[in-house]
C-alpha positions as CSV (number, residue, x, y, z in Angstrom):
1,M,117.9,81.2,127.5
2,P,119.0,83.8,124.9
3,L,120.8,82.7,121.8
4,M,122.9,85.6,120.5
5,K,122.8,86.4,116.8
6,G,125.5,84.5,114.9
7,M,125.2,81.4,117.0
8,K,124.1,78.1,115.4
9,T,120.3,78.1,115.5
10,K,119.5,75.4,113.0
11,E,118.8,73.0,115.9
12,L,115.9,75.3,116.8
13,I,114.0,74.6,113.6
14,N,110.4,73.5,114.4
15,N,110.7,75.0,117.9
16,V,108.9,78.1,119.3
17,V,111.3,81.1,119.7
18,S,111.2,84.8,120.4
19,I,113.1,87.0,118.0
20,N,114.0,90.5,119.4
21,L,114.8,93.3,116.9
22,K,117.1,96.2,117.6
23,N,114.1,98.6,117.6
24,K,112.6,96.7,120.5
25,K,109.9,94.9,118.5
26,E,109.6,91.2,119.2
27,F,108.3,88.3,117.0
28,E,107.3,85.0,118.4
29,G,107.0,82.0,116.1
30,I,107.9,78.5,115.1
31,L,111.3,78.6,113.4
32,V,111.0,77.2,109.8
33,D,114.5,78.0,108.5
34,I,117.4,80.4,109.1
35,S,120.2,81.8,107.0
36,D,122.8,84.6,107.2
37,D,120.2,87.0,105.6
38,W,116.8,85.8,106.8
39,C,114.9,84.2,109.6
40,Y,111.7,82.3,108.5
41,I,109.0,81.7,111.1
42,K,105.4,80.6,111.4
43,Y,104.1,83.7,113.1
44,I,102.4,83.5,116.5
45,P,100.8,86.9,117.1
46,V,99.1,85.9,120.4
47,D,98.9,82.9,122.7
48,Y,98.5,79.7,120.7
49,V,97.4,81.2,117.4
50,V,99.5,80.9,114.2
51,D,98.7,83.5,111.5
52,G,100.8,83.0,108.4
53,F,104.6,83.4,108.0
54,V,107.2,86.1,108.5
55,M,110.6,86.5,107.0
56,I,112.7,88.7,109.3
57,N,115.8,90.4,108.0
58,Q,118.9,89.3,110.0
59,R,120.4,92.7,109.9
60,Y,117.7,93.9,112.4
61,I,117.8,90.9,114.8
62,K,119.2,91.6,118.2
63,N,118.8,88.0,119.5
64,I,116.8,84.8,119.4
65,Q,115.4,83.4,122.7
66,R,113.9,80.2,123.9
67,S,112.5,79.5,127.4
68,E,110.3,77.1,129.3
69,E,107.3,79.3,128.3
70,H,108.2,78.6,124.7
71,E,108.4,74.9,125.4
72,F,104.9,74.9,127.0
73,K,103.5,76.8,124.0
74,E,105.3,74.5,121.6
75,N,103.7,71.4,123.3
76,I,100.2,72.9,122.8
77,L,100.9,73.7,119.1
78,R,102.3,70.2,118.5
79,L,99.0,68.8,120.0
80,K,97.1,71.0,117.7
81,G,99.1,69.7,114.7
82,V,100.4,73.2,113.8
83,I,104.1,72.4,114.0
84,A,103.8,69.4,111.6
85,E,102.0,71.5,109.0
86,K,104.0,72.1,105.8
87,S,105.5,75.6,105.2
88,V,106.0,77.1,101.8
89,E,109.5,76.0,100.6
90,L,111.6,79.1,100.0
91,N,115.3,79.5,99.3
92,I,116.5,81.9,101.9
93,D,120.2,81.7,101.0
94,D,120.3,85.2,99.7
95,N,117.9,88.1,98.8
96,I,117.6,87.5,95.1
97,K,116.8,83.8,95.5
98,L,114.3,84.5,98.3
99,L,112.4,87.2,96.5
100,S,112.5,85.3,93.2
101,D,111.0,82.3,95.0
102,M,108.4,84.5,96.6
103,Q,107.5,86.1,93.3
104,S,106.7,82.7,91.8
105,K,105.1,81.0,94.8
106,I,103.3,83.7,96.8
107,E,100.4,85.9,95.4
108,L,100.7,88.8,97.9
109,I,103.2,89.9,100.6
110,Q,103.1,92.5,103.4
111,I,106.3,94.5,103.7
112,E,107.4,96.1,106.9
113,L,110.1,98.8,106.9
114,K,111.2,101.0,109.8
115,Y,107.8,101.4,111.6
116,P,105.9,98.3,112.6
117,H,102.6,100.1,112.5
118,K,103.0,100.9,108.8
119,C,103.1,98.3,106.1
120,Y,102.8,97.9,102.3
121,I,100.8,95.1,100.7
122,G,101.7,94.1,97.2
123,K,102.7,91.6,94.5
124,I,106.4,91.2,93.7
125,H,106.8,92.6,90.2
126,L,110.6,92.6,89.5
127,V,113.6,91.3,91.5
128,K,116.9,93.1,91.2
129,G,120.4,92.9,92.8
130,H,119.8,95.2,95.7
131,S,116.1,95.8,95.5
132,F,112.8,94.6,94.2
133,K,109.7,96.2,92.9
134,A,106.2,95.5,94.0
135,R,102.8,96.5,92.6
136,L,101.1,97.9,95.7
137,L,97.6,97.3,96.9
138,S,95.3,99.6,98.8
139,P,93.5,98.5,102.0
140,K,90.3,98.3,99.8
141,A,92.1,95.9,97.3
142,N,92.7,98.5,94.6
143,W,95.9,98.2,92.6
144,L,98.3,101.2,93.0
145,L,101.7,102.1,91.6
146,I,104.8,100.0,91.5
147,E,107.3,100.9,94.2
148,S,110.9,99.9,94.8
149,F,112.1,98.4,98.1
150,L,115.8,98.1,99.1
151,Y,116.5,94.7,100.8
152,K,118.6,96.4,103.5
153,E,115.6,98.6,104.5
154,I,113.1,95.7,104.9
155,R,112.6,94.6,108.5
156,A,110.0,91.8,107.8
157,I,107.9,90.3,105.0
158,Y,104.6,88.7,106.0
159,F,102.6,86.3,103.8
160,D,99.8,83.8,104.0
161,N,98.2,85.6,107.0
162,D,94.6,86.4,107.6
163,Y,94.8,90.0,106.4
164,V,96.6,89.3,103.2
165,N,94.5,86.2,102.4
166,S,91.4,88.2,103.0
167,L,92.5,90.8,100.4
168,Q,93.3,88.0,97.9
169,L,89.7,87.0,97.9
170,V,88.7,90.3,96.3
171,L,91.8,90.9,94.2
172,P,91.2,92.5,90.8
173,P,93.3,91.5,87.8
174,I,96.4,93.6,87.2
175,S,97.0,92.8,83.5
176,D,95.6,96.2,82.3
177,L,98.1,98.1,84.6
178,D,101.4,96.6,83.4
C-alpha cells in the first residue's frame, strides 16, 4: 500500500515502512518521526536487524510504503522489544534545529550525498542557515579537514550505527585541531 509523499504519515510512527528515493535507493525502518524536511527512522538494513538511525531528506523521497510484509516484520521486532526502545529525541522541524540538536546530542554522524556507496563520517562543527560544517574522520579514525555540506544536497544522515559506533571507540581528541 503506497503512501505518496505529502500525505499524512504521522499515523505510521512506530510502524515498519519502506522509503523509496528518487534515485531508486530504498530504506526500510521503523518510522520515529516525520516533518516537511526530514523522515527519521530506526534503520533496518536486513531482515529483522536494526542498526542505528537514519534521517532522510524529504526532497529526495519518492514515496513511503507499507505492506503485509512490513506488518510481519514489525510483529517480530515488537516481540524482540526493538520498537519500544527509546530513540534520540531530535527536533526535525527544520534543518537548523535538527543539525543543532544533532551537534549537541550525537558524537559522530555519517553523511550520504548523491551516491549511496560513498559517505562522509564526521562531527558537526558549525550549523549555518543553508549548510553546516563537519570535522571529517578517516576510515582509520584520524581527524581530517572541516568540510561544508549544503542541506539540499544531503540525501541521508546516519548515526548510532555499528560502523560509526565502532569508530567512536578509537576516536582521538580534536582539541588540538580547532
